[in-house]
MILOMAR-294307 format. One record per atom (N, C-alpha, C): residue number from 1; chain; atom name; x, y, z. Coordinates in steps of 0.001 Angstrom, whole numbers, plus 500000, padded with zeros to 6 digits. Example, Ala and Ser with C-alpha at 12.3 -4.5 7.8 and 13.67 -1.06 7.14 Angstrom:
REM residues 2
k  c  a  u  v  w
1  A  N  513190  494310  507800
1  A  CA  512300  495500  507800
1  A  C  513200  496700  507800
2  A  N  512850  497750  507080
2  A  CA  513670  498940  507140
2  A  C  512900  500030  507870
//
This chain:
REM residues 280
k  c  a  u  v  w
1  A  N  837356  460190  803203
1  A  CA  837888  460872  802014
1  A  C  838911  461917  802454
2  A  N  840104  461867  801912
2  A  CA  841149  462804  802316
2  A  C  840927  464172  801696
3  A  N  841245  465221  802475
3  A  CA  841133  466589  802000
3  A  C  842476  467267  802214
4  A  N  843045  467816  801169
4  A  CA  844340  468464  801246
4  A  C  844256  469841  800630
5  A  N  844742  470858  801345
5  A  CA  844804  472194  800790
5  A  C  846040  472314  799928
6  A  N  845874  472845  798723
6  A  CA  846993  472978  797797
6  A  C  847101  474427  797379
7  A  N  848259  474770  796836
7  A  CA  848483  476140  796403
7  A  C  848678  476179  794910
8  A  N  848502  477359  794328
8  A  CA  848707  477542  792893
8  A  C  848647  479003  792572
9  A  N  849368  479438  791554
9  A  CA  849395  480849  791208
9  A  C  850224  481610  792220
10  A  N  850269  482921  792096
10  A  CA  851077  483742  792980
10  A  C  850338  484000  794281
11  A  N  851064  483989  795400
11  A  CA  850483  484235  796709
11  A  C  850645  485710  797052
12  A  N  849692  486256  797787
12  A  CA  849739  487639  798211
12  A  C  849482  487692  799703
13  A  N  849814  488807  800370
13  A  CA  849557  488910  801803
13  A  C  848064  488880  802130
14  A  N  847214  489243  801175
14  A  CA  845786  489248  801428
14  A  C  845226  487823  801391
15  A  N  843965  487716  801807
15  A  CA  843281  486437  801741
15  A  C  843235  485962  800287
16  A  N  843398  484659  800086
16  A  CA  843354  484108  798742
16  A  C  841974  484316  798137
17  A  N  841953  484778  796902
17  A  CA  840674  485004  796223
17  A  C  840031  483709  795762
18  A  N  840817  482644  795663
18  A  CA  840298  481313  795323
18  A  C  841005  480307  796225
19  A  N  840228  479484  796908
19  A  CA  840784  478437  797776
19  A  C  840782  477127  797016
20  A  N  841899  476413  797074
20  A  CA  842026  475121  796400
20  A  C  842186  474015  797430
21  A  N  841344  472995  797343
21  A  CA  841425  471842  798232
21  A  C  841311  470556  797432
22  A  N  842156  469600  797766
22  A  CA  842079  468287  797138
22  A  C  841178  467377  797957
23  A  N  840275  466699  797266
23  A  CA  839469  465633  797854
23  A  C  839713  464388  797019
24  A  N  840748  463671  797389
24  A  CA  841142  462516  796596
24  A  C  841546  462970  795202
25  A  N  840953  462386  794148
25  A  CA  841325  462749  792779
25  A  C  840622  464012  792276
26  A  N  839847  464657  793163
26  A  CA  839060  465834  792773
26  A  C  839669  467088  793395
27  A  N  839788  468139  792593
27  A  CA  840210  469439  793107
27  A  C  838982  470326  793235
28  A  N  838770  470874  794430
28  A  CA  837675  471812  794678
28  A  C  838241  473225  794710
29  A  N  837731  474076  793822
29  A  CA  838112  475486  793794
29  A  C  836932  476306  794303
30  A  N  837187  477119  795331
30  A  CA  836141  477942  795931
30  A  C  836461  479416  795725
31  A  N  835634  480101  794949
31  A  CA  835784  481547  794798
31  A  C  835577  482174  796175
32  A  N  836498  483047  796588
32  A  CA  836552  483419  797996
32  A  C  836569  484935  798211
33  A  N  835495  485572  797738
33  A  CA  835249  486977  798077
33  A  C  833804  487078  798589
34  A  N  833502  486375  799685
34  A  CA  832105  486244  800119
34  A  C  831429  487568  800448
35  A  N  832199  488555  800917
35  A  CA  831599  489846  801239
35  A  C  831133  490586  799989
36  A  N  831594  490162  798805
36  A  CA  831180  490727  797512
36  A  C  830408  489699  796688
37  A  N  829884  488669  797351
37  A  CA  829224  487560  796658
37  A  C  830126  486993  795564
38  A  N  831439  486982  795870
38  A  CA  832458  486417  794979
38  A  C  832476  487099  793611
39  A  N  832256  488413  793617
39  A  CA  832294  489180  792372
39  A  C  833646  488989  791686
40  A  N  833599  488915  790379
40  A  CA  834764  488574  789557
40  A  C  835621  489814  789312
41  A  N  836916  489711  789596
41  A  CA  837853  490771  789217
41  A  C  839119  490132  788666
42  A  N  840064  490950  788245
42  A  CA  841258  490422  787587
42  A  C  842080  489526  788514
43  A  N  842178  489895  789791
43  A  CA  842954  489099  790736
43  A  C  842348  487709  790895
44  A  N  841028  487669  791053
44  A  CA  840349  486380  791186
44  A  C  840511  485565  789910
45  A  N  840342  486203  788755
45  A  CA  840464  485483  787487
45  A  C  841859  484890  787300
46  A  N  842879  485687  787591
46  A  CA  844246  485206  787399
46  A  C  844519  483971  788254
47  A  N  844077  484022  789513
47  A  CA  844334  482875  790391
47  A  C  843483  481669  789991
48  A  N  842212  481914  789689
48  A  CA  841325  480811  789310
48  A  C  841854  480100  788072
49  A  N  842212  480860  787064
49  A  CA  842672  480258  785816
49  A  C  844029  479583  785988
50  A  N  844894  480147  786835
50  A  CA  846182  479505  787104
50  A  C  845976  478159  787787
51  A  N  845029  478104  788721
51  A  CA  844735  476845  789401
51  A  C  844097  475836  788457
52  A  N  843231  476296  787565
52  A  CA  842633  475402  786574
52  A  C  843706  474826  785653
53  A  N  844626  475679  785205
53  A  CA  845690  475217  784316
53  A  C  846585  474207  785029
54  A  N  846895  474487  786286
54  A  CA  847737  473569  787060
54  A  C  847038  472225  787244
55  A  N  845731  472262  787536
55  A  CA  844975  471020  787714
55  A  C  844904  470230  786420
56  A  N  844753  470919  785289
56  A  CA  844650  470238  784004
56  A  C  845951  469526  783655
57  A  N  847064  470018  784193
57  A  CA  848368  469420  783905
57  A  C  848794  468400  784954
58  A  N  848043  468284  786043
58  A  CA  848412  467407  787155
58  A  C  847796  466018  786938
59  A  N  848618  464976  786752
59  A  CA  848069  463632  786515
59  A  C  847221  463110  787666
60  A  N  847434  463629  788879
60  A  CA  846704  463127  790035
60  A  C  845308  463743  790159
61  A  N  845063  464831  789448
61  A  CA  843739  465453  789458
61  A  C  842951  464914  788273
62  A  N  841813  464298  788547
62  A  CA  841005  463697  787483
62  A  C  839758  464520  787156
63  A  N  839305  465375  788098
63  A  CA  838116  466199  787874
63  A  C  838186  467409  788798
64  A  N  837426  468461  788446
64  A  CA  837488  469731  789175
64  A  C  836064  470181  789500
65  A  N  835875  470683  790712
65  A  CA  834604  471273  791131
65  A  C  834838  472750  791413
66  A  N  833954  473601  790887
66  A  CA  834029  475045  791106
66  A  C  832806  475491  791882
67  A  N  833009  476228  792991
67  A  CA  831900  476714  793801
67  A  C  832273  478066  794385
68  A  N  831390  478617  795227
68  A  CA  831629  479921  795828
68  A  C  831534  479859  797340
69  A  N  832255  480749  798009
69  A  CA  832187  480848  799465
69  A  C  830985  481685  799865
70  A  N  830403  481364  801013
70  A  CA  829309  482172  801531
70  A  C  828000  481955  800798
71  A  N  827277  483058  800534
71  A  CA  825911  482975  800010
71  A  C  825835  482975  798487
72  A  N  826955  483192  797802
72  A  CA  826894  483319  796354
72  A  C  827879  482431  795629
73  A  N  827543  482115  794390
73  A  CA  828499  481452  793490
73  A  C  829420  482515  792906
74  A  N  828853  483430  792131
74  A  CA  829596  484588  791630
74  A  C  828588  485616  791134
75  A  N  828623  486807  791735
75  A  CA  827650  487851  791410
75  A  C  827982  488598  790129
76  A  N  828960  488118  789365
76  A  CA  829319  488776  788118
76  A  C  830527  489660  788283
77  A  N  830762  490502  787285
77  A  CA  831904  491408  787334
77  A  C  831761  492353  788527
78  A  N  832880  492622  789187
78  A  CA  832877  493524  790330
78  A  C  832333  494891  789900
79  A  N  831337  495401  790607
79  A  CA  830691  496651  790221
79  A  C  831642  497840  790284
80  A  N  832642  497785  791167
80  A  CA  833629  498865  791197
80  A  C  834391  498941  789885
81  A  N  834735  497771  789332
81  A  CA  835424  497743  788041
81  A  C  834509  498255  786936
82  A  N  833235  497836  786954
82  A  CA  832285  498294  785934
82  A  C  832063  499802  786022
83  A  N  832023  500326  787251
83  A  CA  831808  501761  787426
83  A  C  832969  502551  786826
84  A  N  834198  502080  787047
84  A  CA  835364  502780  786519
84  A  C  835371  502761  784994
85  A  N  835046  501605  784417
85  A  CA  835000  501519  782957
85  A  C  833919  502427  782403
86  A  N  832753  502462  783079
86  A  CA  831669  503313  782626
86  A  C  832022  504778  782678
87  A  N  832678  505195  783765
87  A  CA  833033  506609  783910
87  A  C  834047  507032  782861
88  A  N  835045  506167  782611
88  A  CA  836063  506510  781619
88  A  C  835495  506387  780216
89  A  N  834706  505314  779988
89  A  CA  834192  505055  778651
89  A  C  833209  506091  778180
90  A  N  832523  506749  779089
90  A  CA  831537  507737  778698
90  A  C  832158  508920  777977
91  A  N  833427  509195  778265
91  A  CA  834075  510364  777681
91  A  C  835295  510008  776850
92  A  N  835542  508734  776657
92  A  CA  836783  508316  776022
92  A  C  836510  507246  774980
93  A  N  837300  507232  773934
93  A  CA  837260  506143  772965
93  A  C  837726  504886  773676
94  A  N  836858  503865  773748
94  A  CA  837213  502643  774476
94  A  C  838462  501989  773919
95  A  N  838738  502186  772631
95  A  CA  839940  501591  772039
95  A  C  841204  502175  772647
96  A  N  841074  503370  773236
96  A  CA  842238  504020  773824
96  A  C  842452  503633  775283
97  A  N  841500  502894  775873
97  A  CA  841647  502501  777270
97  A  C  842820  501544  777451
98  A  N  843513  501701  778559
98  A  CA  844637  500826  778864
98  A  C  844123  499602  779613
99  A  N  843398  498731  778905
99  A  CA  842848  497535  779527
99  A  C  843933  496496  779735
100  A  N  843847  495700  780810
100  A  CA  844894  494709  781081
100  A  C  844960  493643  780003
101  A  N  846170  493233  779675
101  A  CA  846368  492148  778715
101  A  C  846185  490822  779444
102  A  N  845283  489989  778960
102  A  CA  844975  488743  779647
102  A  C  845890  487623  779176
103  A  N  846409  486877  780153
103  A  CA  847254  485729  779831
103  A  C  846432  484636  779170
104  A  N  845169  484510  779626
104  A  CA  844261  483498  779078
104  A  C  842927  484163  778765
105  A  N  842213  483677  777754
105  A  CA  840913  484289  777427
105  A  C  839896  483984  778514
106  A  N  838830  484791  778568
106  A  CA  837782  484581  779560
106  A  C  837160  483196  779436
107  A  N  837151  482634  778222
107  A  CA  836544  481315  778013
107  A  C  837564  480188  778203
108  A  N  838661  480472  778897
108  A  CA  839695  479460  779145
108  A  C  839143  478155  779724
109  A  N  838162  478187  780658
109  A  CA  837648  476907  781190
109  A  C  837149  475945  780124
110  A  N  836678  476457  778993
110  A  CA  836206  475576  777923
110  A  C  837333  474768  777294
111  A  N  838572  475181  777491
111  A  CA  839702  474491  776880
111  A  C  840245  473362  777752
112  A  N  839734  473218  778964
112  A  CA  840251  472195  779873
112  A  C  839961  470796  779323
113  A  N  840873  469890  779560
113  A  CA  840697  468514  779111
113  A  C  839913  467680  780120
114  A  N  839841  468141  781364
114  A  CA  839249  467356  782437
114  A  C  837854  467874  782781
115  A  N  836991  467024  783336
115  A  CA  835632  467451  783684
115  A  C  835643  468588  784697
116  A  N  834805  469586  784447
116  A  CA  834670  470736  785328
116  A  C  833203  470827  785742
117  A  N  832947  470720  787054
117  A  CA  831581  470677  787576
117  A  C  831344  471924  788418
118  A  N  830265  472639  788150
118  A  CA  829899  473811  788941
118  A  C  828929  473406  790032
119  A  N  829214  473832  791260
119  A  CA  828289  473682  792381
119  A  C  827763  475077  792691
120  A  N  826596  475407  792137
120  A  CA  826059  476770  792204
120  A  C  825292  476911  793512
121  A  N  825947  477511  794497
121  A  CA  825426  477582  795854
121  A  C  824626  478846  796132
122  A  N  824559  479765  795172
122  A  CA  823826  481009  795379
122  A  C  823805  481797  794088
123  A  N  823819  483115  794210
123  A  CA  823696  483983  793043
123  A  C  824773  483698  791996
124  A  N  824326  483558  790747
124  A  CA  825217  483441  789589
124  A  C  824682  484414  788555
125  A  N  825352  485554  788419
125  A  CA  824815  486640  787595
125  A  C  825848  487116  786591
126  A  N  825386  487483  785393
126  A  CA  826276  488059  784392
126  A  C  827462  487162  784113
127  A  N  828654  487706  784306
127  A  CA  829875  486936  784095
127  A  C  829936  485714  785000
128  A  N  829331  485808  786189
128  A  CA  829279  484643  787078
128  A  C  828470  483514  786487
129  A  N  827351  483841  785845
129  A  CA  826569  482816  785158
129  A  C  827346  482250  783979
130  A  N  828036  483114  783239
130  A  CA  828826  482637  782103
130  A  C  829877  481636  782575
131  A  N  830552  481931  783675
131  A  CA  831558  481000  784187
131  A  C  830927  479660  784548
132  A  N  829701  479682  785081
132  A  CA  829004  478426  785363
132  A  C  828683  477684  784074
133  A  N  828326  478430  783012
133  A  CA  828012  477795  781734
133  A  C  829255  477229  781060
134  A  N  830424  477755  781384
134  A  CA  831663  477190  780855
134  A  C  831946  475805  781441
135  A  N  831316  475475  782569
135  A  CA  831514  474161  783194
135  A  C  830754  473096  782405
136  A  N  831205  471865  782521
136  A  CA  830595  470755  781782
136  A  C  829267  470318  782396
137  A  N  829199  470368  783721
137  A  CA  828020  469928  784466
137  A  C  827728  470991  785528
138  A  N  826432  471248  785772
138  A  CA  826053  472254  786765
138  A  C  825069  471644  787761
139  A  N  825410  471718  789041
139  A  CA  824510  471380  790131
139  A  C  824147  472679  790832
140  A  N  822886  472784  791275
140  A  CA  822420  474030  791874
140  A  C  821537  473736  793074
141  A  N  821486  474683  794003
141  A  CA  820485  474603  795061
141  A  C  819137  475030  794491
142  A  N  818029  474634  795121
142  A  CA  816706  474987  794585
142  A  C  816471  476491  794487
143  A  N  817026  477266  795429
143  A  CA  816752  478698  795482
143  A  C  817894  479562  794964
144  A  N  818920  478962  794370
144  A  CA  819992  479761  793784
144  A  C  819413  480695  792724
145  A  N  819937  481903  792641
145  A  CA  819423  482899  791696
145  A  C  820372  483003  790503
146  A  N  819833  482700  789321
146  A  CA  820620  482774  788094
146  A  C  820035  483853  787193
147  A  N  820895  484713  786663
147  A  CA  820434  485772  785780
147  A  C  821554  486195  784831
148  A  N  821155  486497  783592
148  A  CA  822151  487027  782653
148  A  C  822504  488459  783024
149  A  N  821534  489252  783436
149  A  CA  821714  490608  783987
149  A  C  822195  491654  782990
150  A  N  822757  491267  781856
150  A  CA  823430  492226  780976
150  A  C  822510  493349  780506
151  A  N  821289  493008  780074
151  A  CA  820380  494037  779557
151  A  C  820032  495053  780629
152  A  N  820025  494634  781885
152  A  CA  819668  495538  782990
152  A  C  820851  496405  783421
153  A  N  822000  496186  782820
153  A  CA  823171  497025  783092
153  A  C  823570  497821  781857
154  A  N  822740  497794  780826
154  A  CA  823055  498513  779605
154  A  C  824167  497869  778808
155  A  N  824342  496553  778984
155  A  CA  825418  495819  778310
155  A  C  824827  494882  777254
156  A  N  825646  494052  776680
156  A  CA  825200  493112  775651
156  A  C  825489  491690  776127
157  A  N  825170  490698  775317
157  A  CA  825410  489293  775679
157  A  C  826906  489021  775577
158  A  N  827570  489083  776720
158  A  CA  829034  489075  776738
158  A  C  829623  487667  776851
159  A  N  830909  487584  776498
159  A  CA  831758  486418  776762
159  A  C  831241  485118  776139
160  A  N  830536  485238  775006
160  A  CA  830101  484043  774296
160  A  C  828810  483444  774790
161  A  N  828104  484118  775710
161  A  CA  826860  483536  776232
161  A  C  825794  483438  775151
162  A  N  825850  484320  774125
162  A  CA  824872  484237  773030
162  A  C  825070  482972  772207
163  A  N  826241  482365  772265
163  A  CA  826521  481093  771597
163  A  C  826156  479926  772508
164  A  N  826496  480050  773801
164  A  CA  826299  478949  774737
164  A  C  824834  478730  775096
165  A  N  824146  479811  775442
165  A  CA  822824  479688  776036
165  A  C  821800  479017  775113
166  A  N  821699  479402  773825
166  A  CA  820723  478725  772957
166  A  C  820995  477234  772812
167  A  N  822249  476838  772907
167  A  CA  822596  475424  772763
167  A  C  822237  474625  774009
168  A  N  822051  475309  775130
168  A  CA  821660  474637  776363
168  A  C  820150  474613  776559
169  A  N  819482  475730  776282
169  A  CA  818061  475830  776612
169  A  C  817178  476116  775408
170  A  N  817768  476280  774211
170  A  CA  816995  476598  773019
170  A  C  816930  478103  772785
171  A  N  816717  478515  771533
171  A  CA  816730  479949  771195
171  A  C  815661  480760  771924
172  A  N  814444  480224  772052
172  A  CA  813372  480981  772683
172  A  C  813656  481289  774135
173  A  N  814041  480276  774892
173  A  CA  814352  480490  776306
173  A  C  815594  481355  776468
174  A  N  816584  481146  775598
174  A  CA  817794  481976  775660
174  A  C  817439  483439  775444
175  A  N  816567  483724  774462
175  A  CA  816171  485097  774199
175  A  C  815446  485692  775400
176  A  N  814593  484905  776021
176  A  CA  813895  485361  777233
176  A  C  814895  485750  778314
177  A  N  815854  484865  778589
177  A  CA  816803  485123  779664
177  A  C  817708  486307  779356
178  A  N  818067  486466  778086
178  A  CA  818956  487566  777712
178  A  C  818228  488903  777678
179  A  N  817072  488953  777036
179  A  CA  816368  490226  776879
179  A  C  815808  490733  778207
180  A  N  815274  489846  779011
180  A  CA  814633  490276  780256
180  A  C  815627  490457  781400
181  A  N  816689  489670  781388
181  A  CA  817608  489690  782519
181  A  C  816945  489253  783811
182  A  N  815814  488546  783699
182  A  CA  815077  488150  784902
182  A  C  815829  487073  785672
183  A  N  815512  486969  786942
183  A  CA  816121  485963  787802
183  A  C  815338  484664  787709
184  A  N  816030  483563  787507
184  A  CA  815404  482243  787605
184  A  C  816028  481513  788789
185  A  N  815199  480855  789546
185  A  CA  815685  480055  790678
185  A  C  816212  478712  790173
186  A  N  816923  478017  791041
186  A  CA  817527  476755  790647
186  A  C  816542  475750  790109
187  A  N  815351  475688  790707
187  A  CA  814354  474715  790260
187  A  C  813902  475000  788833
188  A  N  813638  476277  788510
188  A  CA  813249  476611  787143
188  A  C  814422  476398  786194
189  A  N  815615  476710  786656
189  A  CA  816803  476503  785823
189  A  C  816947  475030  785452
190  A  N  816633  474143  786382
190  A  CA  816667  472708  786096
190  A  C  815605  472333  785078
191  A  N  814420  472882  785235
191  A  CA  813314  472539  784338
191  A  C  813588  472956  782899
192  A  N  814357  474035  782712
192  A  CA  814658  474492  781356
192  A  C  815984  473953  780827
193  A  N  816702  473168  781639
193  A  CA  817945  472569  781185
193  A  C  819176  473418  781411
194  A  N  819034  474486  782181
194  A  CA  820178  475351  782451
194  A  C  821131  474711  783443
195  A  N  820603  473914  784374
195  A  CA  821427  473130  785292
195  A  C  821035  471667  785167
196  A  N  821954  470788  785558
196  A  CA  821737  469350  785399
196  A  C  821016  468699  786568
197  A  N  821168  469304  787753
197  A  CA  820596  468675  788941
197  A  C  820385  469735  790006
198  A  N  819339  469567  790822
198  A  CA  819074  470452  791956
198  A  C  819307  469662  793239
199  A  N  820073  470256  794152
199  A  CA  820465  469575  795390
199  A  C  820261  470551  796556
200  A  N  819829  470049  797683
200  A  CA  819654  470906  798854
200  A  C  820990  471523  799271
201  A  N  820955  472749  799814
201  A  CA  822197  473487  800077
201  A  C  823233  472725  800895
202  A  N  822785  472046  801953
202  A  CA  823732  471360  802831
202  A  C  824370  470136  802174
203  A  N  823820  469692  801048
203  A  CA  824344  468515  800360
203  A  C  825054  468853  799049
204  A  N  824992  470130  798647
204  A  CA  825431  470507  797304
204  A  C  826884  470164  797026
205  A  N  827794  470642  797852
205  A  CA  829217  470447  797559
205  A  C  829573  468968  797572
206  A  N  829078  468229  798566
206  A  CA  829366  466792  798610
206  A  C  828813  466081  797383
207  A  N  827623  466499  796927
207  A  CA  827042  465880  795731
207  A  C  827914  466144  794513
208  A  N  828422  467363  794395
208  A  CA  829294  467697  793267
208  A  C  830603  466917  793334
209  A  N  831175  466824  794530
209  A  CA  832425  466067  794689
209  A  C  832189  464579  794436
210  A  N  831063  464051  794913
210  A  CA  830751  462635  794671
210  A  C  830614  462356  793173
211  A  N  829947  463263  792464
211  A  CA  829803  463099  791015
211  A  C  831177  463123  790354
212  A  N  831999  464103  790736
212  A  CA  833335  464210  790161
212  A  C  834189  462991  790502
213  A  N  834046  462479  791722
213  A  CA  834804  461296  792140
213  A  C  834382  460071  791343
214  A  N  833090  459966  791042
214  A  CA  832604  458857  790222
214  A  C  833244  458895  788838
215  A  N  833318  460095  788252
215  A  CA  833991  460227  786960
215  A  C  835465  459830  787082
216  A  N  836108  460304  788147
216  A  CA  837538  460037  788340
216  A  C  837813  458553  788542
217  A  N  836869  457844  789144
217  A  CA  837077  456436  789483
217  A  C  836772  455505  788319
218  A  N  835713  455801  787568
218  A  CA  835193  454832  786611
218  A  C  835376  455199  785145
219  A  N  835756  456432  784864
219  A  CA  835789  456897  783477
219  A  C  837212  457218  783020
220  A  N  837498  456875  781786
220  A  CA  838828  457093  781219
220  A  C  839087  458585  781018
221  A  N  840180  459121  781584
221  A  CA  840514  460525  781342
221  A  C  840679  460836  779856
222  A  N  841275  459903  779116
222  A  CA  841454  460118  777674
222  A  C  840101  460176  776971
223  A  N  839190  459270  777333
223  A  CA  837862  459256  776724
223  A  C  837117  460544  777015
224  A  N  837141  460982  778272
224  A  CA  836412  462191  778643
224  A  C  836983  463415  777938
225  A  N  838295  463476  777825
225  A  CA  838923  464607  777148
225  A  C  838504  464676  775686
226  A  N  838515  463527  775014
226  A  CA  838115  463488  773602
226  A  C  836640  463832  773458
227  A  N  835786  463297  774335
227  A  CA  834352  463556  774225
227  A  C  834012  465017  774475
228  A  N  834715  465654  775400
228  A  CA  834502  467088  775603
228  A  C  834781  467856  774311
229  A  N  835877  467506  773660
229  A  CA  836237  468176  772401
229  A  C  835220  467860  771309
230  A  N  834757  466599  771269
230  A  CA  833764  466208  770266
230  A  C  832482  467020  770387
231  A  N  831984  467169  771621
231  A  CA  830713  467869  771817
231  A  C  830821  469319  771360
232  A  N  831883  469994  771741
232  A  CA  832046  471394  771345
232  A  C  832166  471538  769832
233  A  N  832950  470655  769224
233  A  CA  833126  470739  767768
233  A  C  831840  470383  767031
234  A  N  831099  469403  767541
234  A  CA  829892  468944  766859
234  A  C  828780  469987  766873
235  A  N  828840  470938  767811
235  A  CA  827822  471978  767862
235  A  C  827813  472838  766608
236  A  N  828921  472858  765884
236  A  CA  829007  473682  764671
236  A  C  829205  472852  763409
237  A  N  828847  471570  763460
237  A  CA  828972  470722  762276
237  A  C  827653  470001  762028
238  A  N  827538  469390  760852
238  A  CA  826354  468577  760598
238  A  C  826589  467156  761110
239  A  N  825539  466339  761063
239  A  CA  825642  464989  761628
239  A  C  826694  464156  760908
240  A  N  826718  464224  759584
240  A  CA  827661  463401  758820
240  A  C  829099  463717  759205
241  A  N  829400  464998  759377
241  A  CA  830759  465386  759766
241  A  C  831090  464875  761159
242  A  N  830145  465044  762090
242  A  CA  830381  464579  763453
242  A  C  830553  463061  763504
243  A  N  829734  462341  762733
243  A  CA  829847  460880  762710
243  A  C  831156  460439  762073
244  A  N  831581  461127  761013
244  A  CA  832852  460803  760380
244  A  C  834024  461032  761316
245  A  N  833974  462120  762066
245  A  CA  835023  462385  763057
245  A  C  835048  461297  764112
246  A  N  833860  460879  764555
246  A  CA  833772  459826  765569
246  A  C  834358  458511  765056
247  A  N  834156  458195  763790
247  A  CA  834710  456962  763221
247  A  C  836235  456969  763306
248  A  N  836827  458111  762963
248  A  CA  838290  458211  763015
248  A  C  838789  458132  764458
249  A  N  838097  458814  765369
249  A  CA  838502  458798  766772
249  A  C  838305  457418  767392
250  A  N  837296  456683  766921
250  A  CA  837033  455352  767455
250  A  C  838209  454415  767171
251  A  N  838779  454510  765981
251  A  CA  839927  453675  765652
251  A  C  841103  453983  766563
252  A  N  841300  455270  766846
252  A  CA  842369  455650  767773
252  A  C  842087  455111  769169
253  A  N  840822  455160  769591
253  A  CA  840464  454681  770926
253  A  C  840717  453185  771074
254  A  N  840438  452415  770023
254  A  CA  840681  450969  770083
254  A  C  842157  450659  770307
255  A  N  843027  451541  769820
255  A  CA  844467  451313  769972
255  A  C  845006  451829  771304
256  A  N  844186  452572  772032
256  A  CA  844629  453150  773306
256  A  C  844554  452088  774403
257  A  N  845521  452060  775316
257  A  CA  845498  451059  776405
257  A  C  844236  451109  777258
258  A  N  843591  452255  777328
258  A  CA  842386  452356  778153
258  A  C  841254  451478  777626
259  A  N  841225  451228  776322
259  A  CA  840179  450369  775769
259  A  C  840327  448941  776294
260  A  N  841535  448445  776312
260  A  CA  841801  447107  776859
260  A  C  841483  447064  778345
261  A  N  841932  448099  779072
261  A  CA  841697  448139  780516
261  A  C  840218  448261  780833
262  A  N  839476  449006  780031
262  A  CA  838045  449150  780276
262  A  C  837307  447837  780177
263  A  N  837622  447058  779146
263  A  CA  836974  445758  778970
263  A  C  837432  444775  780036
264  A  N  838746  444736  780287
264  A  CA  839298  443790  781258
264  A  C  838749  444037  782660
265  A  N  838715  445302  783073
265  A  CA  838225  445624  784420
265  A  C  836747  445274  784564
266  A  N  835987  445451  783495
266  A  CA  834569  445090  783540
266  A  C  834410  443582  783708
267  A  N  835166  442807  782940
267  A  CA  835069  441347  783030
267  A  C  835559  440838  784379
268  A  N  836546  441533  784960
268  A  CA  837094  441125  786256
268  A  C  836342  441748  787423
269  A  N  835335  442559  787118
269  A  CA  834477  443186  788120
269  A  C  835278  443972  789146
270  A  N  836100  444867  788641
270  A  CA  836912  445735  789499
270  A  C  836938  447136  788897
271  A  N  837379  448090  789718
271  A  CA  837519  449456  789223
271  A  C  838656  449508  788208
272  A  N  838493  450238  787128
272  A  CA  839545  450299  786117
272  A  C  840729  451131  786581
273  A  N  841895  450791  786083
273  A  CA  843117  451550  786360
273  A  C  843505  452314  785091
274  A  N  842696  453309  784731
274  A  CA  842954  454066  783528
274  A  C  844174  454965  783708
275  A  N  844864  455192  782594
275  A  CA  846043  456061  782621
275  A  C  845636  457526  782768
276  A  N  846430  458308  783522
276  A  CA  846155  459742  783567
276  A  C  846508  460404  782245
277  A  N  845975  461583  782041
277  A  CA  846369  462352  780853
277  A  C  847822  462776  780992
278  A  N  848494  462859  779868
278  A  CA  849860  463354  779876
278  A  C  849879  464805  780313
279  A  N  850841  465206  781155
279  A  CA  850938  466639  781520
279  A  C  851143  467485  780288
280  A  N  850562  468692  780313
280  A  CA  850748  469587  779172
280  A  C  852151  470162  779199
//
């Protein structure tokens, strides 16, 4: 399997906060602040989101894997940033703070058209857990530590996690995880549906890349893009509406070249040659 290092976003003299590597049709993004357990800050976010946007527009990239360097996936918002906000906010109207204007919203990963797989190799806390929940599929090591953490920092359910979490694990479990801020290990996270699969640490990244490669090889990019949108939209609709939408989309799918290629490749017992998504 070929591995190619690629660039994206603006380069700085410092070490890249996110490393991008191509593994065939899969792009692997590695959060790269291991001495801080890959704590999230504006520099890391800008580069990560720029690389995600570039991958979503690249016809040669069919799926994306997100992981962390070192012992952690992402320990959440950088505590230095939180400390500064706390010190200023304690004596100041927060509306008056000169907060940075974001080019993309924090939930930008949810807008991607291509599959996004999280390989949770260690701690995923607060905003780090939210970023993992923004991914379509989550693989975790058995001992990875996952926690919402917000209640233990005097914060609230941030960045849409109050919407996401109940839909993944149910209202009761979501309330437990949010109110207590307790740590759950990867094995318990799997049992409650927070992650899709548990993999031993030395096999985690390869397992995530293999899964992503399987999607890239056998699944229509157009189909996956539409289904991602369907699932998100259906979470806020009733069954009749979701089924009606599917009927309309099905007619469009029958007219798409991928439908012909999917059937033909199956009958000919070969890998399909599905068309890439159009660049944005």
